[in-house]
C-alpha positions as a Markdown table, in Angstrom:
| # | Residue | x | y | z |
|---|---|---|---|---|
| 1 | Unk | 0.0 | 0.0 | 0.0 |
| 2 | Unk | 1.5 | 3.4 | -1.0 |
| 3 | Unk | 1.3 | 6.6 | 0.9 |
| 4 | Unk | -1.7 | 7.7 | -1.1 |
| 5 | Unk | -3.8 | 4.5 | -0.7 |
| 6 | Unk | -6.9 | 5.5 | 1.2 |
| 7 | Unk | -9.3 | 3.1 | 2.9 |
| 8 | Unk | -12.6 | 4.7 | 3.7 |
| 9 | Unk | -14.7 | 2.5 | 5.9 |
| 10 | Unk | -16.5 | 5.3 | 7.7 |
| 11 | Unk | -18.4 | 8.3 | 6.3 |
| 12 | Unk | -16.6 | 11.6 | 5.8 |
| 13 | Unk | -18.5 | 14.7 | 6.7 |
| 14 | Unk | -17.7 | 17.5 | 4.2 |
| 15 | Unk | -19.3 | 21.0 | 3.7 |
| 16 | Unk | -21.0 | 22.1 | 0.6 |
| 17 | Unk | -19.2 | 25.3 | -0.7 |
| 18 | Unk | -20.2 | 28.1 | -3.1 |
| 19 | Unk | -18.4 | 27.9 | -6.5 |
| 20 | Unk | -19.8 | 30.9 | -8.5 |
| 21 | Unk | -23.5 | 30.2 | -9.1 |
| 22 | Unk | -23.0 | 26.5 | -8.3 |
| 23 | Unk | -22.2 | 24.4 | -5.3 |
| 24 | Unk | -19.4 | 21.9 | -4.7 |
| 25 | Unk | -17.5 | 19.8 | -2.3 |
| 26 | Unk | -13.8 | 19.5 | -1.5 |
| 27 | Unk | -12.3 | 16.1 | -2.0 |
| 28 | Unk | -9.0 | 15.4 | -0.1 |
| 29 | Unk | -6.0 | 15.1 | -2.4 |
| 30 | Unk | -5.1 | 11.7 | -0.9 |
| 31 | Unk | -8.5 | 10.4 | -2.0 |
| 32 | Unk | -8.1 | 11.7 | -5.5 |
| 33 | Unk | -4.6 | 10.3 | -5.8 |
| 34 | Unk | -5.6 | 6.9 | -4.4 |
| 35 | Unk | -8.4 | 6.6 | -7.0 |
| 36 | Unk | -6.3 | 8.1 | -9.8 |
| 37 | Unk | -8.7 | 10.9 | -10.4 |
| 38 | Unk | -7.2 | 13.8 | -12.2 |
| 39 | Unk | -9.6 | 16.4 | -13.7 |
| 40 | Unk | -12.9 | 14.6 | -14.4 |
| 41 | Unk | -15.3 | 12.3 | -12.7 |
| 42 | Unk | -18.6 | 10.6 | -13.7 |
| 43 | Unk | -21.5 | 11.7 | -11.5 |
| 44 | Unk | -24.8 | 9.9 | -11.2 |
| 45 | Unk | -27.8 | 9.8 | -8.9 |
| 46 | Unk | -28.9 | 6.5 | -7.6 |
| 47 | Unk | -31.5 | 5.8 | -4.9 |
| 48 | Unk | -31.2 | 9.3 | -3.5 |
| 49 | Unk | -27.4 | 9.1 | -3.4 |
| 50 | Unk | -24.8 | 11.0 | -5.4 |
| 51 | Unk | -22.3 | 8.5 | -6.8 |
| 52 | Unk | -18.9 | 9.8 | -8.0 |
| 53 | Unk | -16.8 | 7.5 | -10.1 |
| 54 | Unk | -13.4 | 7.7 | -11.9 |
| 55 | Unk | -13.6 | 8.2 | -15.6 |
| 56 | Unk | -12.2 | 5.1 | -17.4 |
| 57 | Unk | -10.7 | 6.0 | -20.8 |
| 58 | Unk | -11.7 | 3.1 | -23.1 |
| 59 | Unk | -8.8 | 3.9 | -25.5 |
| 60 | Unk | -6.0 | 4.5 | -23.0 |
| 61 | Unk | -2.8 | 2.8 | -24.2 |
| 62 | Unk | -4.0 | 2.3 | -27.8 |
| 63 | Unk | -1.4 | 4.7 | -29.2 |
| 64 | Unk | 1.6 | 2.7 | -27.8 |
| 65 | Unk | 0.0 | -0.6 | -28.9 |
| 66 | Unk | -0.6 | 0.6 | -32.4 |
| 67 | Unk | 3.0 | 1.9 | -32.4 |
| 68 | Unk | 4.3 | -1.5 | -31.6 |
| 69 | Unk | 2.2 | -3.1 | -34.3 |
| 70 | Unk | 3.4 | -0.7 | -36.9 |
| 71 | Unk | 7.1 | -1.5 | -36.1 |
| 72 | Unk | 6.5 | -5.0 | -37.4 |
| 73 | Unk | 4.1 | -4.1 | -40.2 |
| 74 | Unk | 5.5 | -4.9 | -43.7 |
| 75 | Unk | 2.5 | -3.8 | -45.7 |
| 76 | Unk | -0.7 | -5.6 | -46.8 |
| 77 | Unk | -0.1 | -8.8 | -48.6 |
| 78 | Unk | -3.1 | -9.8 | -50.7 |
| 79 | Unk | -1.2 | -12.0 | -53.1 |
| 80 | Unk | -2.7 | -15.3 | -52.2 |
| 81 | Unk | -4.9 | -17.9 | -53.9 |
| 82 | Unk | -7.8 | -17.7 | -51.4 |
| 83 | Unk | -10.0 | -15.6 | -53.7 |
| 84 | Unk | -9.4 | -18.0 | -56.6 |
| 85 | Unk | -9.9 | -21.3 | -54.7 |
| 86 | Unk | -12.4 | -20.4 | -51.9 |
| 87 | Unk | -15.0 | -18.2 | -53.7 |
| 88 | Unk | -17.5 | -19.5 | -56.2 |
| 89 | Unk | -17.6 | -16.9 | -58.9 |
């Protein structure tokens, strides 16, 4: 467990603060760091509760994976007999 791992078994009382014309809450840095939350969260309402969840980027890491694939890519090879033998024309 790192210095930033937070285990929340009890409730944490926090005040609602004014943010311009809106309201907000302050989330301790250790909690954000532990959950790997940077600048966005998903917010939903469920059974009269506000649920905050970390945003999962569905495409994270794709760039490096595609980079590795392209290192070994030698072009499209369509010179095969599959079309001639497998298809009925």
